[in-house]
C-alpha positions as a Markdown table, in Angstrom:
| # | Residue | x | y | z |
|---|---|---|---|---|
| 1 | Unk | -0.1 | 0.2 | -0.1 |
| 2 | Unk | 2.1 | 3.2 | -1.0 |
| 3 | Unk | -0.2 | 5.8 | -1.3 |
| 4 | Unk | -1.6 | 7.3 | 1.7 |
| 5 | Unk | -5.4 | 6.8 | 2.4 |
| 6 | Unk | -7.9 | 9.3 | 3.8 |
| 7 | Unk | -10.9 | 7.5 | 4.0 |
| 8 | Unk | -12.4 | 4.4 | 6.4 |
| 9 | Unk | -14.7 | 2.3 | 3.6 |
| 10 | Unk | -13.1 | 1.1 | 0.2 |
| 11 | Unk | -13.7 | -1.6 | -2.3 |
| 12 | Unk | -10.9 | -3.0 | -4.3 |
| 13 | Unk | -11.6 | -2.4 | -7.8 |
| 14 | Unk | -9.6 | -3.6 | -11.1 |
| 15 | Unk | -10.4 | -4.7 | -14.7 |
| 16 | Unk | -11.2 | -8.4 | -15.4 |
| 17 | Unk | -8.3 | -9.4 | -17.9 |
| 18 | Unk | -10.7 | -11.3 | -20.0 |
| 19 | Unk | -13.2 | -8.7 | -21.1 |
| 20 | Unk | -12.0 | -5.3 | -19.6 |
| 21 | Unk | -14.7 | -5.0 | -17.3 |
| 22 | Unk | -14.7 | -2.7 | -14.2 |
| 23 | Unk | -15.1 | -5.2 | -11.3 |
| 24 | Unk | -15.0 | -5.0 | -7.6 |
| 25 | Unk | -13.8 | -7.6 | -5.3 |
| 26 | Unk | -15.5 | -9.9 | -3.1 |
| 27 | Unk | -13.2 | -12.6 | -1.8 |
| 28 | Unk | -10.4 | -14.5 | -3.1 |
| 29 | Unk | -10.6 | -15.4 | -7.0 |
| 30 | Unk | -14.1 | -13.5 | -6.8 |
| 31 | Unk | -15.0 | -10.4 | -8.5 |
| 32 | Unk | -18.3 | -9.3 | -9.3 |
| 33 | Unk | -19.5 | -6.4 | -11.8 |
| 34 | Unk | -21.9 | -4.5 | -9.6 |
| 35 | Unk | -19.9 | -2.5 | -6.6 |
| 36 | Unk | -23.2 | -3.0 | -4.2 |
| 37 | Unk | -22.1 | -6.1 | -3.8 |
| 38 | Unk | -18.6 | -5.8 | -3.3 |
| 39 | Unk | -16.5 | -6.0 | -0.2 |
| 40 | Unk | -16.9 | -3.2 | 2.0 |
| 41 | Unk | -13.3 | -2.9 | 3.3 |
| 42 | Unk | -12.1 | -1.1 | 6.6 |
| 43 | Unk | -8.8 | 0.1 | 6.7 |
| 44 | Unk | -7.3 | -1.8 | 9.1 |
| 45 | Unk | -8.3 | -4.4 | 6.9 |
| 46 | Unk | -6.6 | -3.5 | 3.6 |
| 47 | Unk | -3.4 | -5.6 | 4.4 |
| 48 | Unk | -5.4 | -8.6 | 5.2 |
| 49 | Unk | -6.7 | -8.9 | 1.6 |
| 50 | Unk | -4.2 | -7.5 | -0.4 |
| 51 | Unk | -2.0 | -10.9 | -0.7 |
| 52 | Unk | -5.4 | -12.2 | -1.9 |
| 53 | Unk | -6.2 | -9.4 | -4.1 |
| 54 | Unk | -2.5 | -9.5 | -5.6 |
| 55 | Unk | -2.6 | -13.4 | -5.9 |
| 56 | Unk | -5.3 | -12.7 | -7.8 |
| 57 | Unk | -3.7 | -10.3 | -10.5 |
| 58 | Unk | -1.1 | -12.8 | -10.2 |
| 59 | Unk | -3.3 | -15.7 | -11.9 |
| 60 | Unk | -4.5 | -13.3 | -14.8 |
| 61 | Unk | -7.9 | -12.5 | -13.0 |
| 62 | Unk | -7.8 | -9.1 | -13.1 |
| 63 | Unk | -5.4 | -5.7 | -13.7 |
| 64 | Unk | -4.3 | -3.2 | -11.7 |
| 65 | Unk | -6.5 | -3.3 | -8.8 |
| 66 | Unk | -6.7 | -0.6 | -6.5 |
| 67 | Unk | -8.6 | 1.0 | -3.4 |
| 68 | Unk | -11.5 | 3.4 | -3.7 |
| 69 | Unk | -13.2 | 5.2 | -1.3 |
| 70 | Unk | -17.0 | 4.8 | -0.2 |
| 71 | Unk | -19.0 | 6.2 | 2.7 |
| 72 | Unk | -21.0 | 4.3 | 4.8 |
| 73 | Unk | -23.7 | 3.0 | 2.8 |
| 74 | Unk | -21.4 | 1.6 | 0.2 |
| 75 | Unk | -21.7 | 4.4 | -2.3 |
| 76 | Unk | -18.9 | 4.9 | -4.1 |
| 77 | Unk | -17.3 | 9.3 | -3.6 |
| 78 | Unk | -15.3 | 10.4 | -6.4 |
| 79 | Unk | -17.1 | 11.4 | -10.0 |
| 80 | Unk | -14.6 | 9.4 | -11.8 |
| 81 | Unk | -15.1 | 6.1 | -10.0 |
| 82 | Unk | -18.8 | 6.7 | -10.4 |
| 83 | Unk | -18.4 | 7.1 | -14.2 |
| 84 | Unk | -16.1 | 3.7 | -14.2 |
| 85 | Unk | -18.9 | 2.4 | -12.2 |
| 86 | Unk | -21.3 | 3.0 | -14.8 |
| 87 | Unk | -19.9 | 1.5 | -17.4 |
| 88 | Unk | -19.8 | 2.5 | -21.5 |
| 89 | Unk | -22.2 | 4.8 | -22.4 |
| 90 | Unk | -21.4 | 5.2 | -26.0 |
| 91 | Unk | -23.4 | 3.8 | -28.9 |
| 92 | Unk | -20.8 | 2.9 | -31.5 |
| 93 | Unk | -24.1 | 2.2 | -33.9 |
| 94 | Unk | -24.3 | 6.4 | -34.1 |
| 95 | Unk | -20.7 | 6.5 | -35.2 |
| 96 | Unk | -20.6 | 3.3 | -38.0 |
């Protein structure tokens, strides 16, 4: 954990390697697309879960995992992460 964390509750987020979709850590070997279903991680739990997350990255389940801050209700706080969680909203048929 290299960056200084300010909050109390977090989610691990990354991208699923097979399709690039944004996913959230639920448990070792299991990542979900819905952030509400993800494991809410308290600040003091991060070190314990870091090993499982790194293992999933090494096993090529996910790529680029990192922590994002949430509130007590599990809502993502940063706008960038809210946009990421909602997925791509571009209709490519418009451009063809």
